[in-house]
C-alpha positions in Angstrom: 35.1 68.8 46.9 32.6 66.4 46.4 29.9 64.9 48.8 29.6 60.9 50.1 26.3 61.1 48.5 27.9 62.1 45.1 30.8 60.1 45.4 28.5 57.1 45.9 26.1 57.9 43.1 29.4 58.1 40.8 30.1 54.7 42.1 27.3 53.1 41.2 27.3 54.7 37.6 30.7 52.7 37.3 29.2 49.5 38.6 26.3 49.8 35.8 28.8 50.9 33.1 30.9 47.3 34.0 28.1 45.1 34.0 26.0 46.4 31.4 28.0 45.1 28.5 27.9 41.6 30.5 24.2 41.7 30.1 23.8 42.7 26.8 26.0 39.7 25.8 23.7 37.5 27.6 20.4 38.4 25.7 21.6 37.0 22.0 23.2 34.0 23.5 19.8 33.4 25.0 17.9 33.8 21.9 20.5 31.8 19.8 20.0 28.7 22.0 16.2 29.2 21.6 16.8 29.3 17.5 18.9 26.3 17.5 16.5 23.7 18.9 15.7 20.9 15.9 12.5 21.9 13.7 10.1 19.4 13.9 9.9 17.4 10.6 7.2 15.1 9.4 7.2 12.0 6.9 5.8 11.5 3.6 5.8 8.3 1.8 4.8 7.6 -1.6 3.2 4.6 -2.8 1.8 3.4 -6.1 -1.2 1.4 -6.6 -3.5 -0.6 -8.9 -7.4 -0.7 -8.8 -8.6 -3.9 -10.9 -11.8 -2.3 -11.7 -13.6 -5.0 -14.3 -9.8 -6.4 -15.3 -9.6 -10.0 -13.9 -6.4 -12.1 -12.9 -6.0 -15.2 -15.5 -6.4 -18.1 -13.3 -4.2 -20.2 -15.0 -1.4 -18.2 -15.8 0.5 -15.1 -15.1 -1.2 -11.9 -16.7 -5.0 -10.3 -16.5 -7.4 -9.9 -18.8 -10.1 -7.0 -19.4 -12.7 -6.1 -22.0 -12.4 -2.7 -23.5 -15.2 -0.1 -24.2 -14.9 -0.8 -27.8 -15.4 -4.3 -27.8 -12.0 -6.0 -27.7 -10.8 -8.7 -25.0 -7.3 -8.4 -24.4 -4.9 -10.4 -22.6 -1.8 -8.6 -20.9 0.9 -11.4 -20.5 4.3 -9.5 -20.2 4.7 -5.7 -19.9 6.4 -2.7 -17.7 5.4 0.6 -16.8 8.2 3.4 -16.0 7.4 5.6 -13.0 9.6 8.5 -13.6 8.7 10.5 -10.6 5.8 12.0 -8.0 6.1 15.0 -5.9 4.0 17.6 -3.5 4.0 21.1 -4.4 3.3 24.1 -1.9 0.4 25.9 -1.1 2.0 29.3 -2.0 0.8 30.8 -5.2 3.3 30.4 -8.2 2.9 29.2 -11.1 6.9 27.3 -11.1 5.5 23.7 -11.0 2.6 23.4 -12.7 4.0 25.6 -15.6 7.3 23.5 -15.7 4.8 20.1 -15.6 3.0 21.9 -18.8 6.3 22.5 -20.6 7.5 19.1 -20.2 4.3 17.8 -21.6 4.9 19.8 -24.7 8.4 18.5 -25.3 9.2 15.9 -27.7 9.8 12.5 -26.9 13.7 13.0 -26.5 12.9 15.4 -23.6 10.2 14.2 -22.4 10.1 13.5 -18.5 13.0 16.1 -17.8 11.2 18.5 -14.9 12.5 20.9 -12.1 11.2 17.8 -9.5 15.3 17.7 -8.5 15.1 21.2 -6.7 11.9 20.1 -4.9 12.7 18.3 -1.1 9.2 16.8 -1.3 10.1 15.0 -4.7 10.7 11.3 -5.7 13.1 11.5 -8.8 14.6 8.4 -9.2 12.6 6.2 -11.2 11.2 2.9 -10.7 10.0 0.0 -13.6 6.9 -1.8 -12.3 5.6 -4.9 -13.7 2.4 -5.1 -15.8 1.9 -8.9 -15.7 1.8 -9.4 -12.1 0.2 -5.8 -10.5 1.1 -5.4 -7.2 1.4 -2.2 -5.0 4.9 -0.8 -4.2 6.5 1.4 -2.1 7.7 4.5 -4.4 10.0 6.1 -1.8 10.1 8.4 1.5 11.0 11.9 1.9 11.6 13.9 5.2 10.1 17.6 5.1 9.7 20.3 7.2 8.1 24.1 7.3 5.9 24.0 4.5 2.2 22.9 3.8 1.5 21.5 0.4 -1.9 21.3 -1.6 -0.7 19.9 -5.1 0.4 16.7 -6.3 2.5 15.4 -9.2 2.6 12.2 -10.8 4.9 11.2 -14.1 5.4 8.3 -16.3 8.2 9.0 -18.9 11.0 6.9 -20.0 13.6 5.1 -17.6 16.9 5.7 -17.4 19.6 3.5 -16.7 19.8 4.4 -12.9 15.8 3.6 -12.2 14.8 1.1 -9.6 14.0 -2.5 -10.5 14.8 -2.7 -14.2 13.7 -5.7 -15.8 16.1 -8.5 -17.0 13.6 -9.8 -20.0 13.0 -6.5 -21.7 15.2 -3.5 -22.1 13.3 -0.7 -20.8 15.8 2.0 -20.9 14.7 4.8 -22.8 11.2 3.3 -22.6 8.0 4.6 -20.3 5.4 1.8 -21.1 6.1 -1.9 -22.9 2.8 -3.9 -22.7 2.4 -7.2 -24.6 -0.4 -10.3 -24.8 -3.0 -10.7 -27.2 -6.5 -9.3 -28.4 -9.6 -10.6 -29.8 -12.9 -9.1 -31.1 -16.0 -10.2 -29.0 -17.3 -12.2 -32.5 -13.9 -13.7 -33.2 -12.3 -16.8 -31.9 -8.7 -16.2 -32.6 -6.3 -14.0 -30.1 -4.0 -11.9 -32.3 -0.7 -11.2 -30.5 0.5 -7.5 -30.2 3.4 -6.1 -28.7 3.4 -2.1 -27.8 6.8 0.1 -26.8 7.0 3.7 -26.2 9.3 6.7 -25.0 6.4 8.8 -24.8 5.3 10.7 -21.2 2.3 11.6 -19.6 1.5 13.0 -16.2 -1.2 14.4 -13.7 -1.6 17.0 -11.4 -4.1 17.0 -8.4 -5.5 19.4 -5.9 -5.0 18.2 -2.4 -6.7 19.0 1.0 -3.6 21.2 2.7 -1.2 19.3 4.0 1.0 20.7 6.7 3.8 18.4 7.5 5.0 20.2 10.5 1.6 18.6 12.3 1.6 15.1 10.9 3.2 12.3 8.8 1.6 11.2 5.7 1.2 8.3 3.2 0.7 9.9 -0.7 -1.0 6.8 -2.5 -1.4 7.1 -6.4 -3.7 4.9 -7.6 -4.3 3.7 -11.6 -6.8 1.5 -12.9 -6.5 -1.5 -15.2 -10.0 -1.8 -16.4 -9.9 0.9 -18.7 -6.3 0.3 -19.6 -7.0 -0.5 -22.9 -10.3 1.4 -23.5 -10.3 3.2 -26.8 -7.1 1.4 -28.3 -8.2 0.4 -31.9 -5.8 -2.8 -32.3 -7.1 -3.1 -36.0 -5.3 0.5 -36.8 -1.4 -1.5 -36.1 -0.7 2.3 -35.0 1.7 1.4 -32.3 2.2 5.3 -31.3 -1.4 6.1 -31.5 -2.3 2.8 -28.9 0.7 3.4 -26.8 -0.4 7.4 -26.0 -4.0 6.1 -25.8 -3.0 3.4 -23.2 -1.0 6.4 -21.6 -3.7 8.6 -21.6 -6.2 5.9 -20.1 -3.7 5.4 -17.0 -3.3 8.9 -16.5 -7.5 9.5 -16.7 -7.8 6.8 -14.2 -5.3 8.2 -11.7 -6.5 9.2 -8.2 -3.9 10.6 -5.7 -5.2 10.3 -2.0 -3.6 11.5 1.0 -3.8 9.5 4.3 -2.3 11.6 7.4 -1.7 10.0 10.8 -3.9 11.1 13.4 
């Protein structure tokens, strides 16, 4: 025969067993609700800019003029540059992004410009063809990012495809990375000699950055190239279009500076 105390304790045990599953089911619901809160994102805007350096705009017409380091005066009256892509890469120790970039740089012209950027959420991969006759700043693209810290930036000039933005109507830039037209003269000469240079070759730069935490701030990634050194070491007397084109691409990339401006 059970005592009243025994019956009371047995009743408490039954009540506890009844409510325990309910309490245990409520715990994960609270945890899931907390985990479903939206993650903060940051906006990264890429922008392309030109620095004039010693180059000067032609006052009485379209284009610009510069004197090279080997004594050529050069006037640019028409031209285009195919900006293929730009991207940020994370701070985690990895060789994959840089290695893919270097592999791209060693590919022949038929394959140049194809990288793994399409797998990177921080990448702008739709090309933009900009005018060299009227060089101005342009917005290259914008991405929304979260949960990463970035320590490197890549910028690539490579041949344009049919989907590139701002394709010109006066020059076929599909399959070309650079087209520039104008005239040159030696300092001691008075006759201007016309020239045209076109190439599908690619060139790019990898730059280290101060750590950027996109969960804490928005940022502008500004890619600045220089016109003043555009024709340095370009020997027009060689009549070697491929060599001159490669030298121009080397000059553009060598002068490129990548800056990150973070919102306060």
